[in-house]
N, C-alpha and C positions, 0 to 999 in steps of 0.2 A: 589278796596278794601283796607281799611286802614291796614298798617303794624304796628299792635299794639306791636309786639315783639320789633321792632326797636324803637318805641316810649318809651317802658319800659326802654330800655337800655339808651336812651337819657335822660330820666327822672333821672335815677340813676347817670349818668355821669355828668349832668349839674346842677342838683338840690340837690341831696343827698350827693354824695361824697364830693363836694366842701364845704359842711356845717359841716365838721368835724364829720361826722357820720362814726364811725370806726368799729362798731360791725358787723362781717360778717353775722350773721343770719338776720339782718335787710336788708343788701344789697342783700343777696340771696333771701329773701322773696319778696322784691320789684322788683327784676329781673324776678321772676317766676310767681307771682300772677297776673292774668289778671285784672288789676284795672278797665278796661272798662266794666267788667261784674258787678262791684259793684257800678255803678252810674246809674242814670235814663237814659233811652234810649235817651232822648233828649240831654243829656250831654256826650254821648259816645265820640264824637270827641274832647271834652274838657278834657277828663279823665286824660291826662298826662300834662296838663298845670300847671304852678307853681302858682296856685291861689286856694282859697277856692271855693268849688262848693255848691251853695245854694240848699237845699232840703226841705225847709219849714221855717215858721216863727221861728227865733232863732236857726235854724238848718243848719249845714253845713257838708260837707266832707272836713276835713282839708287838706290843700295843702300838697304834699308829703314831702317837706322840714320840715314843722312844725311837722308832725307825726313822721318822722324819727328821728329828734333831740330829741323829747319827749321820744321816746322809747330808744334811745341811752343813755339818761340821767337816765332812769329807770333801765337800766342794767338787763333786764329780763333774767332769767336763766331757764334751762330745767326742773327744779322741781317746778317752780312757778305756783301758781293758781292766775289768773289775773281777775280783774273786769274791763270791758270796758263799760263806761257810754256814751250812745248816739251813738251807733254804726251805726245807719242809715241803709245803704245798706250792711253793714258788712265788708267793706274793712279793717278797723282798727282791727276788730276781727280776720280776716284772717291773717294779718301780725303778730299779737300777738300770734296766735295759732302756727305759724311757729317757735316761739321762746320759748314758755311756755309749761308746761305740760298740762294745760287746761285753757280755757277762758270762763267766763260767761259774755255775752254781753247784756246790757240792752237797750231796745228800746221801747218807749212808744206807738208808732203808729203801730197798728197791720198790716196794709198793708206793711209798711217798714220792719217789723219783718219777714213777710212771704217772702219778696224779699230777705232779708239777708239769711234766712235759705236755700232758693233755690240756691243762689249764692255760699254759703259755700259748699253745697252738690255737686254742679257742679265742684267746685275746688278740690273736694276730701278731704276736711278738716273735720275731724270727732272729733276733740278735742275742739270744740267751740260750746256752746249752747246759744240760744237766749232766754232771759227772758223778757216777755212783762210786763211793769209796769212803774210807774212814775220814771223819772231819779233821782229825789232828794231822793228817797227811796232806791235806789240801789237794791241789791238782797241779803239781810242778811242771808237767809236760806242756801245759798251756801258757805258763808264765814266762818272764816275770810280769807282775801286775802293777798297774799304776795306783790301784786302791784295793783294799781288802775290807770287807764288812763281815762281822761275825754276829750271827743271829742267836745270841745267847751269851751267858756269862762264862768267864774262865777263872780258875784259881791259878793256873799256870798256863802260860802261852808258849807252846813248843817252838824251838828255833826253826823247825821245819816250815812253820808258817811265815815267820818274818824273813826267812831266807828267800821266799817267793815274792817278796816285795821289791819292786824296782828301786833303784837309786832315785831319791826325791819323791818316792811314793808315800801314800798315806794309808793308815790303818785305823779303823774304829773298833774298839773292844770294850765290853763291860767287864771290869775286874771285880770279883767278889772277894772281899776281905773283911774279916771281923763282922760278919753278918750285914755288911753294907755293900751296895753296888755302886760303882762309879764308872761312867763312860769316859774313856780317855782317847785322845787322838795321838797317834804316833807318826812321826815323819822320819824317813830313813835318809841319813846323810853319812857318807864315808863308811857305809856298811853297818852303821849303828842306828838303832831306832830310839829317838828321844820322845818322851810322852808329856802331854799336858792334859790337865783336867778339862772336861767339856761340860758334863752335867751328871746329876745323880740319876740312877736308873736301877731297875730290879728285873732279874731274870734268873732262871735256874742255870746251874753250871752244866755245860754241855758234856756229853760223854767223851772221854779222852782228854779233857781239859781240867780235870780235878787234881788236886794235890795228893800225892801218894802219902799214906800214913807213915810216920817215922817210927821205927822200932828201937826201943831202948832195952838194955839188959838191967 
């Protein structure tokens, strides 16, 4: 039988801590939350590898390093309301819930949403809710949000998402441009989001966040 607790510690010690992730709630969450419960059964043995895990077209469970660095840069606090876009099986929502006051996690696929709800319940996490709907629409009825985390890359970020960010709020997003992925952190001030580079990262472009082809005559 696999020793997942040992794998969790190895994941944190070899992937997370060496990546300048310093916020203790992230470390604590990743040492505690059973990541193997938040992946497809066929990928349980791969749950703690340092790579993205595919869960569908344009969908992935971000590698632990990328997720941890993203959340470290967002500096989630205990009073924050967080929007988690593309939660999949719910692991990102579980880690965020460890840090925030509450999490609204958007998942467009109903079977995945049901799996995420079950996994969160099994882990005893009661401050994260799953919202079923298109990723590019977010969950405006629950906002505005103090922080937004996007679990995949975007070519274009719809205004509908940044509109749900509270004044002074932060957003973490992997932008995919010219075959390169960069995670940037945006901060909203006076209704406008300004971005800064955080780190290089790779992920597939999420459905609804791709650039529409331009037609020329």
